[in-house]
N, C-alpha and C positions, 0 to 999 in steps of 0.2 A: 637704624644705625648699621653700618657695614664697613668693609675695609676702606672704602672711599672716604667715609666720614672720619675714620681714624687717621688716615693719611693727611687729609685736609686739616685736621686738628693739629697735627704735628707741624705742618707747614705754617699754620697760623700761630704757633707757639702757645696753644691753649693748654689747660691743665687736663690731666687724665685721672679718672677715678677707677678703682679696682674693686671687683665684686668678691664675695666670699669664695666663689668658685674659681677665682683667679683670672678672670677676663677683664681687659682694660677698655675703657670707653672715654671718649671726650666728655668732660664734665658737663658742658652745656648741652650736648646731645643727650646725655643721660637724664638731665633735669627735664628736658622736653619729653623724654620717654616716660618718666614717672608721672609727669603732669597729665599724661593720657590715661593714667590709672593702671599702667603696666608695671607690675612688681615681680617680673621674671627676667632672668638674664637673656639678652637678645641673642646670645650665642648658643647657650646650652639649655635654656628655659628653666633653670633651677630658680627657686624663689630667692629674692634678694630684698634687703631693707630699703626703705625710701631714702636713706642717706648713706652715701659711701665715702670711704676715705680717699684722700688724694694719694696717688701712687708716687711716693717720694723719689723712686728711681727715675721716673720720667721727668719729674720736676728738675732733678739734678742735671739730666741730659739737656733739657731745654735751656737751663742757665748757662751751661757750658757752650751750647750752640750760639746763644746770644753774645756771650763774651768773645767767642771766636770771630763773629761778624764785626764786633766793635774794634777788635785788634787788627783785623784785616789779614792776619797770618794764617787763618784756617786751623790753628792749633792753639789750644788753651789748657794750661795746667793750673788748676785752682790752688791757691796757697791758703791753707787753713791753719790758724794759730793753735799751737798746743794739741795738734791732732796727729796721731800716729797711724799711718796707713795700715790696713789689715795685713797686707803681705809682709810688713816690716815688724809685726808683733811676734813675740816668742810663742811657742806652743803652750806654755804654762802661764798661769796668772803671775802678774808682776806689779811692782810699784813704780810709777813714773818718776822721773827726776823732779818734775814740777810738784808732785805730791810730797816728795821728801823734803823740799826746802822749808815749808812751814811746819814741818814736824809731823805731817800726816803719814799714816801707814796704810791707807786704803789700797786694797789690791785692785788692779785693773785687769780686765779680761784679756786672756791671750788671744791668739788668732782665731777668727771665726772660720770654721772648717766647711760650712755649708753655704749654699747660695740662696736659700729660701728667704723671703722677705720677713721682717719682724712680725707682720700681721698675717702670716701664712696660717691657714687652717689645716688641720689634719696631720697625717704622718709626714715625717721627713723621708722621702723616698730616694731611690738611687739617682734620679735626675738632678737632685739638689746636692749630691755628694761627690764632688770631683776628687776627694781624697781616697776613698775606698770604693766608690761606685757601688755601694750596697745600701746606703741609707741607714736609718736608725731603727733597729729592730725592737719590738716589744720585749721588755725584760732586760734590756741592756743597762749596765750599771756604770757609774763613774765614781771617782774618789772624792770629788768636791762639787758643790753646787754650781760653781762658775763654769765647770765643764758642760753642764746642761745648757748654758748660754752659748758656749762655743759650738755645740752641735745643734743649735737652733730649737731645742726642745722647750726650754723655758728661758726667755730673754732677760727678765728683770733680775738684778743681783740680790734684792731683798724681798720685794713684794711677792706674796703667795699667788697672786692672780696676774696673768699677762693678758691685757686686753685694752679695748677702747670703748668708752661708754656708748658711742653712737654706731659702733661697728660690731662688737662682739668680743668674746674672750677666746684666746687660742690655747691657753694651758693653765693648770693650777698645780701647786705643790702641796702635798699632804704632809704637814710637819707637826701636827698636834699642837699648834699654837694657841688654840682656844679650848676651853674646858669641855665644850659640847662636841668637839670633833670626834668622829668615830670612823675607824677604818676596818672593814670586815673582808678585805680582799676583793671580792667580786662587786661589792657595793660599799659606799661610804657616805657619811654625813659631813658636809663641808660647811662650816659656819659662815665664811665670807670674810670681809675685810672691814676693819674699823670697830668702834665700840669699846676700845680699851684705852686706858690712860698710859701712854708710853713716855711721859715726860721724865726728865732727870734720870734716875737710876731704875726706871721701871720698864726697861726695854724688853724684858722677858715676862712681863705681867700677863697672866692668862685670865684674869678676872674682868668681867664686863663692867664698865662704868656708865654706859649709856646704850641706847638702842642703835642698832645698825640701820642704815637707810639704803634704798636702791639707787645709789648715785655712784658715779665714777666707776671703779673696778667692779663693785657689786652689780651695777647696772649692766656692765659688759657681760658678766657671767649669766645674768638673767636673760639678756638678749640672745645669747647663744643657746640657752635652754629652750626658750620660746620658739626659736627658729630652727632648732635641730642641727646647729652647727657642731662639728666635731671639736672636742676639747681634749687636749693631751693631758695626761695625769702623771705626775712625778711623785714618787715616794722616797 
């Protein structure tokens, strides 16, 4: 796989896959690469899983390119219902008009300040920070969890693990949500996700009602641990 293969893949409107180290490859080319028993990045030679996520940014670009060809205008502006563009969002969390109508008061995230992908591993460095050009430093604090999302540190609004079961986990939040959680500063015990009855009025229940399993988010965190992927920690 090389630059020619990637360019050919774009011309052919193929899908791109992205590695934990941040390199993009044509999905079909990558599958051929793995079929040869090669589990290292073709660019930097870091170890990679046998299954990669589709790069959603490239998928969006391909869809726009296809729509432009169909329209013949060479320009396409997608119309997405009930979606507020990032640049049109306020800096603080807010409630959309759509959420207000049925009586919901769910807060929506304000503007995302960084350009890192949702499945980005490792620190948010200056290259992803067009606002301050400094990145996010270790020890930085915010007033609300939603701000962690806005700065790309931890994307989910509620879940304590941000990750994908076939790709890995990018971050965790230490909130003491489980009775077995321990935080000792330099090291901690993180219980994981699931195993509690959160039905009806038990949303803050810390007692386990069943065993956890290595599925979904727990599997993503396990995968990052096994492969040595960096995991951001929020307290």
